[in-house]
N, C-alpha and C positions, 0 to 999 in steps of 0.2 A: 690899524692899531686898536686893540680892544680896550674898552673903558675899564677902570678899576672897579672892584666890588662896591666900594663906597659910592662912586658916581652912579653905578647901575642902580643901587638901592634908592638913591636920591631921585633919579629919573623915574623909576617905577612909582615911587610915592607921589610925585608931582602929577603923573598921568592919572593915577587912580583918583587923586583928589579932584582933578579937573572933571573927570567923568562923573564922579558922584555929585559934584556941584551942578553939572548939567542935568543930571537926572532929577535932582531936587528942584531945579528951575522949571523943568517940564511939568513936574508934579504941581508946582505952585501955579503955573499958567493954567493948567487944566482945572485945578481946584478953585480958581478965582471966581468962577461962575456957578459952582456947584456947592451948596451948603454941605458942610461936613456931616456924613451920616446919611445923606440923601441917596436916592437911587433912580436910575432911568428905567428900571424894570417896571412892568405893570404893577400898580399898587403902591409905588413910592417907597419910602423908607422912613424909619423913625429918626428924629434928630439924635445926634450923638450925645451921650451923657458927658458931663464935664469930668466925672470921676469914674475911672475904670477899675478902681481897686476892688470893687465888690463883684466884678464879673467872674463867672466860672471859667476855668481853663478848658478850652475846646480844642482838641488836637485834630484838625482836618488832615487828610492825606491828599496831596496834590501831585499830579504827574502830567506836566504839559510841556510841549516844545516851546522854546523861546529864542529870541535873538539877543544875546548878551555876551559879556566877557566874564571870565571867572573873577569873582570878588574875593580877594584873600585877606583883606584887612577889615578888622572890626572897628566901627566908628560909632560914637554916641549919637543917638537920634532923639532930640528933645520931644516930649509929649507924644512919642510913639506914633508918628503919622504913618499911613499905609505905605508900604514899600513900592516905589515906582518901578516901572520897567526901565531897563537900561539899554540905550542904543548899542547895538552890538556889531560884531564883525563876523567872523569867518567860520571857524571849524565846528561842524555839527557834532554833538555828543549826545548820548542817550540821556533822557531826562531822569534825574534821580527822584526817588520817592522820599519826601521829607516830611516830618511831622512837626507842627507848631506846638510847643510845650509851654507857652506862657500866654497870659491874657493879651488879646489883640483888639485894637480899636475897631469901631464899626466901619462898614465898607465905604469906599469912595470909588470914583471912576478914575482909572489911571490909563492914560493913552500916551503913545509915543510914535514917531514916524515909522512907517513900515519900511524896512530896508531889504535889499537883495544882497546875497542869495537867500535860499530858503531857510526856514527857521532853524536855529540851533538852541541848545539848552545851556543853562548855566548852573553850576553847583550852588548850593545854598551858602549863605553867609551868616555867621553868628554875630548878632548886633547887640551890644550891651544897651539896655534901657534902664538907667538907674542901676540897681543891683541885680536886675533880672536879665537873663540872656534869651533873646528871641532867635530861634532857628528859622530863617526866612526861606520859604519855598520859591522855586523859579516862577516867574510871572510871565504870562503870555502877552506879548506886545500887541497893542491896539485892541485888546480885549477888555470887557468889563469883568473885573475881578471882585469877588465878595469875600470878605473875611468874616465868617460867622461869629456871632457873639451870643451870649445867653439871652439877650433881649432883642435880637434881630428878628423881626417878624417875617423876613423873607428867607431866612435860613432854612435849608431842607430839614424836615423832621428826622430825628434819628429813628430808624425802623425799630418798632417794638419787637422784643424777642418772640419768636414763634412759640405758641402754646405747646405744652407737652402733648405729643400725639398719644392717644389711648385707644385701645381696641373698643372701649365703651362708647366712643363717639359715633359708631355706626348708625346709619339711618336708612330710610326708604327714599329712593330716587324721586325727585320732584315734590317731596313733602313740603308743606308750608312751614318754614323755619321761624323760630323765635330768637335766633341769634346764637352764635357759638359760645357766648359768655352767659347764657341764661341761668346757669347754676352758680355764677360767681357770688361769693359771700355766704352761700348756704353750706353748712357743715354736712358731711356725708351722713352722720348719725341722724341729723334732723331730716334729711331727705328720705332716709330709709323708713322712718316712722310715718312721715306724711304720705309717702307712696303706699305704704301698707294700709293706711286708713282710707285712702281715696276710693270713692264709690260714685256712681252716676247720680246727678242731682236733677231737680225739675227744671233746670235752666239749660237750654240748648247751647247758649253762649259759653257757659262755664265748661260744659262737657266737651265742646269743640276746642276750647283753649287747652283742656287737659290732654286731648288727643294730639294736638299740635306740639305740646311740650314733650310728650312721649316719643314723637317722631322726629324731634329736632336733634341734629348732629351737633353735639356740644361737648365742651370740656367737662368731664364729670365733676361732681362736688368733691371738695378736698376733705381729707381726714380719714380716720379709721372707721371701719364698718363692722358692726356686730351681726349684720344680717347673714342668713344662710344662703341667700341668693345673690348673684351678681346684679349690678344695676341693669344690665341688658336683659336678664331674665325677668326682673321686676317690671321693666318697661313692656316686655312682650305680654306678660300676664295681665297687666293693667289695660293694655290696648284691647285685649279680649273682654275684660270686665266692662269696658266702655263701648262694646259692640263693634269693634273694628278688627274682626278676625282675619280678614284678607291681608291687611298691612302687618298684623302680628306675625302671620306666616312668612311674609316677605322679609320682615326684619330678622326672623329666626334663621332664614336661609342666608342672609347677607352677613350675619354676625360671625365672629370667631366661635367655632364649635365649643371651645373650652368655656365660653361665657354663658352658654345656654344649657342648663341642666336637663336631664332626661325627662323629668315630669313636665317642665315648661315646653320643651320641644314637642312632646306628645300632645299636650293640650293645644298648642298652636296648630298641629296637623289635624286634630279632630275638628277644631272650629273652622279651619280652612276648608275642610271637606264639605261643610254646609254652604259654602259660598262659591265664588268663581276663582278656583285655584288649580294648580297643576299637581296637587299632592298625590293623586292616584298614579301619576306617571312613575313615581319612585316608591310606591307602597310596598312592593315586594322586597326591595332593597332594605327599607327601613325595618320591616318585620324580621328579616333574616339577621340584620346587624344588631338590633336592639332586643328582639324577642318580647315575650310577655303577652298576656291576654288582651290588653288594651290595643296593642299593635295588631293583634290578630283580628280584632273587631274592625279596625280601619281597613285591613286587607280584605276582609269579607265584604264590607260595604263597597269597596272599589270593584270587587269581582262581580257582585250583584248589579252594580251600575253598568258594567260592560256585558251583562248577561252571561257571565261565565258561571252558570249554575252548578256544574259538576265540581269545580274547584271550591266554590262557596260551601257546597254541601259537605265535602270532606273536611273543610276547616271547621264547620259547625260541629261535626261529629267529634273532632279533636277537642273542641272547647267543652263539650259535655263530659268528656272523660276527665277533664281538669276540674270538675265540680264548680263551674262558673255559675254565679248566682244572679247574673243579670237576665232575669226572666223576660223583661220587656224587650231587650235586644233579640233574644233567642226566639221569642214568639213572633215578633214582626218578621224576622228573617225567614223563619220556617213556614209559618201559617199564612202570612199575608203576601209574601213575595214568592218563595219557592212553590208553595201550594196554591198560589193565586187566590188567597182569601179575600173577603170583601168587608171584613170588620176588624178594626184594631182591638187590641186587648183592652179590657175595661180599666185596668190600672196602668197608667202611663207615666206616673210621677214616681220618684223624681226624674225630671226630664234631663237627659244627657245629650251632648252633641252626637255621639254615635247613633243613639235612637232616632234623633231628628234626621240624621243622614239616611236612615232606612225609611223613615216616613216620607221623605222626598221621593224615594223610589216607588213606594207603594201608592202615593198620591191619593190617599183616602181622606174623606172629610174628618177633620179633627174635632173632638168634643170641646165645648165651651170652656171647661175648666183649665185647659192648657193655655188659654189666652189671659187668664186672670192675673198671675204674678210670675211670669217667666223672667229669667235672667236676661239682662241686656244682650248677652252674647248670642242668644238664640232667637231674639225678637224678629229680626229681619227674615230669617229662614222660615219661621212659623207663618209670617204674613204672606209668604209666597205660596202657601199651601191652602187647599180648600177647607172651608169650615162648615160645621153643622148649622151654626147660627151666625148670620151676618153681623149682628150687633156686637157680639163678643170680639170678633175680629176687627171691626171698625173701632171699637174702644181702644184696643191695643195699638192700632195704627196711629191714632191721634196721640196716645200716650207716648209712643216711641218717637213721633215727630216732635212733640213738645220737648223731649229730652235730646233731640238731635241725633237719635240713634239711626233713623232712616231719613231719606231726603224727601223733598216735596213731591218729586216724581214717583217715589215709591208709595207715598200716601195716595197719589192719584191712581196708581195701579190697583190698590186695594179698593178704592171707590169704583173703579171701572169693572171690577169683578162682581159687583152687586147687580142682580137682575131686577129690572122693572118692566112693567107693561109698556108697549109703545105709546099708548095714549097718555100715560102718566109722564113719559119723557117729553112729550110735545108741550105739555103745560104744567111744569113742575110747581109753579107758584100757586096753583089751585089744588094741589094734592093734599091728602090728609097726613102725609109723612111728617114726622117731627124728629128732632134730635139728630142722632148719628146717621140714620137712614136718609133724612132730609139732606144732610151734607153730601152724601153719596149721590143722591138724585140730582141735586143742583150741579154737581160736577159733571155727571153723566150727560145732563141736558146741554151743558155748555160745550161739550167736546166737538160737536158738529154744527154749532150755532154760528151763523154768519152775521146776524143782526147785532150790532154793537149795543143797542139799547137793551135788548134782552139779556145779553151777557152781563151788563152792568147791574140789571135788576137781580140776576141770580147771585152775583158776587155780594151785593149789599145784603140780600136776605141771608146768605151764608154767614157773613160777618155778624149780623144781628143775632143769629142763633148759636154762634160758637162761644166757647168760654174765653174770658180774657187771657187765661194762661195759655191756651192753645193758640189764639190769634197773635199774641205778642211774641211767642216763640216760633211759630210756624205760619206767619202771615203770608208766606210765599204760596201756600195752598190756595188761599182766596185770590191772590194775584194771578194764579194760573187760570182761574175762572174768568177773570177780567181780560186776560190776554194783553194786547197792547192797545187798550182803549185810548182814543184821542179825545182831548177835552174840547167839547163843542157846547154851544149855548143850549142846545136841545137837552143836554144832560146836566144843566146847572143845578138842579135841585138835588142831585146825587153827588155833586162835586166834592163836598166835605167827606162823605163816606169813602168815595173812590180815592181821594188823596190820603185818607187815613189807612186804607188797605195797602196802597203802594208804600206808604211810610213804614208800616209794620213789616213789609216784605223787604225793607232796606233798599228800595228802588227810589232813591232820592230825586233823580231827574224827573221821573214820571209823577212823583208826589208833588214836586214843585209846580209842574204845569197845571195840575188839577187844583192845587192850592191857590194859584193866581186866578183861575177861573172862578173858584168859590168866593174869592174876595170881591169879585165884580158884582155880586148880588148882596144887598143889605140883609136879606133873610138869612144869610149864612154867618152873620157877624158873631152871634153868641156861640154857636157850635165851634167856630174857629178859635174864639178866645178860650173856650173850655179846654180845647186840645192843644193850646199854644205850647205848654212845656214839652210835650212829646215832639211836636213839629220843630221846635227850636233845637232840641237835642239831636234831631235827625238832620239838622242843617237845612231845613226847609223854611222856617219862619225866622223873622228878624229878632234879635235880642232886644231891640228897642221897644217891643210891644209888652215888655214885662209889666209895666205900670197898669196897662189895661187888664192883663190877666189877674194881677193882685187885687185890683178893685173888684173884679168879677168874683174871685174866689173868696173874698172876705165880706161880701155885701150883706150877707144875712147876719153876721156878727153874733154867732152862737158857738157853743163849744164844738159841735161836730164840724162846722165849716172851718173854724180856726185850726182844729186838729188835722183835717185833711190838707189844708193849705200848708201847715207846718211840715207835714210829711213830704210834700212836693218840694218845699224849699230845702229841706235837708238833703234830698236826693240830687237836686240841682246843684247845691253847694258842693256836694261830694264830687260831682262831675266837673267842677271847675267854674261854674257860673258865679259871677260876683254878686251875691245877694247883699243888698244894702242893709245897714243897721235899721233903717226905718221900716223895712219889711219884716225883720225879725220882731220888732216891737209890736207889730199888729197881731202876731200869732202866739206870742208868749203868754202863758197862763199856767196856773197850778193845775195839775190833773184832777179831774172830778172824782175818778176812781183809780185805785191802784191796779195796774194791769201787769201781770207777770209775763215776761218774755224771756225765754230760755236762750241765753247767750253765754257761751263758755268764756269766762274772763281771760283764761290763758290763751285761747285761740284768738280772741279779740286783740289782746295786747301784742301777740306775736305777729298777727296780720298787720297791725299798724306799724310795727318796727320793720317788717320785711318790705312793705311798700315804701316807707320813708327812706330806706336805704337802697332802693332800686333793685331789690332781689326778685327778679321776675318769676323764676321757677317756684320759689318759696311762696310768693304772693298768690300764685295760681293754686298751688296745693292747699294752702290755708283757706282760700276762698271756697274751694270745693268742699273741704272738710266742714267749714262753718255753715255752708248752705244746706247740707244734709239732703234728705229726700222729701222734705215738705215744702210748701209754699214759703218763700224766703221773706221774713219779716222786714220791716223798714229799718230797724237798727242794724240788722245783719247786712241788708242791702247797702246802707250808707257806708259801713266799714269796708265792704268788698269793693264798692265803686271807688272810694278814695284810695285804697291800696293799689288797685289796678292802674289808676291814673298816675299816682306817684311812681309806680314801677315802670312807667313808660308806655303802658297799654291804654292810651287816651281814647282811641276810637272804640275799643271794647268797653271802656268805662262809660262813655256817653251812651252807647247802645244799651248797656245794662241798666243805666239810669232811666232811659226812655221806656224800657220794658217794665221796670219796677213801678214807674208811675202809672203805666197802663193796667197794672194788676193791683193797684191799691184797693183795699176793701175785700180782696179775695181771702177767704179764711182757709186755715189749714184743713 
């Protein structure tokens, strides 16, 4: 006999109530030893706030199998405790995907006995909480469940939306990146102007930062642009201007062809021809597809390089019929390569990449005037060619190294090409050579020298005769003379100089070893104190020795010493060293004379703003623009260092400060 509908309803209601009571009992038992809001996951959890009214609504999506029965009745739940798992029975059903659309209390641990058979799912239940309805998702029995909240430290972070992919983000494989968001905060119009103005500085560090920026795959600056070039074309052109023709060509090949205009692509090909590239492999195709005299020059250069004289002669004849006025190119190709001449034209300027490409084939001694003021784009190529006078070529090599255009090894190759008599090479310290030729001699003498003491003597003499600008930007050249010299007591009198060379070469580990050796001899105390700011910024010396240095730097108590100490303090402070007020008090004074230092107030202000707001690309570009092509003054250096540090480039800021201190007193 079947029960009446009323009895069936009463029975169902009673069963449901008993089951919910049991579930809450399990929850209470489990929760009795676990503070509300705590977690057994690594890291713990934050205590639950007493008021959840201010929490944001977070709608997680949950889909898990459970052991439970369908809950069809909605019951009030005071204080919104976490919903416990319900001991279940029988029929497995697919787990529904349910969204929570109301504030949820912080997570607790809810457990219940595991039952057989295998897990089943339970539909959600709408549970009134005051005037709000919570749609509860199915809960996995015997599992730790977390209800995320706006303040829950363990909640999974919501993935940030992917940046808008742009064809302008193209880069060169394995380039040293500055981060995909390096342009963040910089308007496109500002980026266009700063890129257009950027030119190589006297700082290898700034020039290297500029090249890294140009090679970084990053989301482009936002906003409208009035520039006639795409950002990609501007990057390629500036890489060439900063002496990186090989990467400029690689970037032009990797980029969307629509973003590289014809002039920029041709410029990249011409400059790549002077370096180590594959441009000749497709020279014929480029010439046929693009046409024009400039592409014909590139094709002729490639033909002469592969000794295809017949094709080159025909192409040159065609160029003459077109009234081409590049007499330098035509004369070198005709007279010095095809006719095997032995003398370059008397007039070789203005120097162009196609002409340099032909000079590489002719391989004749270049006159000194070509080494005087060449563009950065052709410096490396010129330095690989023979010269009529060693000194002119050596001067360009050290200038290029100071600017980071060529590497330490490339400087060594230029030194190696200088010829000396064997007896002079055996005893370079007794020679009459001075200046640039002395540098080359000391390097040459060290190449096959096995005696560590002699190599140390050569390196110390090299450092003593080199300019501070060269040493602080290209200290690695002096370190190449040293090799891997080991600190030994026999060399303790040179320990300070050796430590300083390794420090300027950014070899902190070697510098630290020699610094410790120098400290063991009281005779080195004063030179170590004098160099303390640089050693400290390089991570070699302790910050605790500041007091010793300040006492040493201000002991004479006159205007010059206070002025020098004040400059060092400014640079250290900009790099982040906490200079105490008592130190500032020792160096403050009214200037004896008014000195005019040219600093653009607009650039200075914009640099400060860019750094303070973490705009890395803008900070680098403004620093390059402010530095210019002269020795960088203290006020400019301070602004650049502080901006780089605030923009997140702390290592570069410290290195720049260390180099600036090393160049104090150097005049423009």
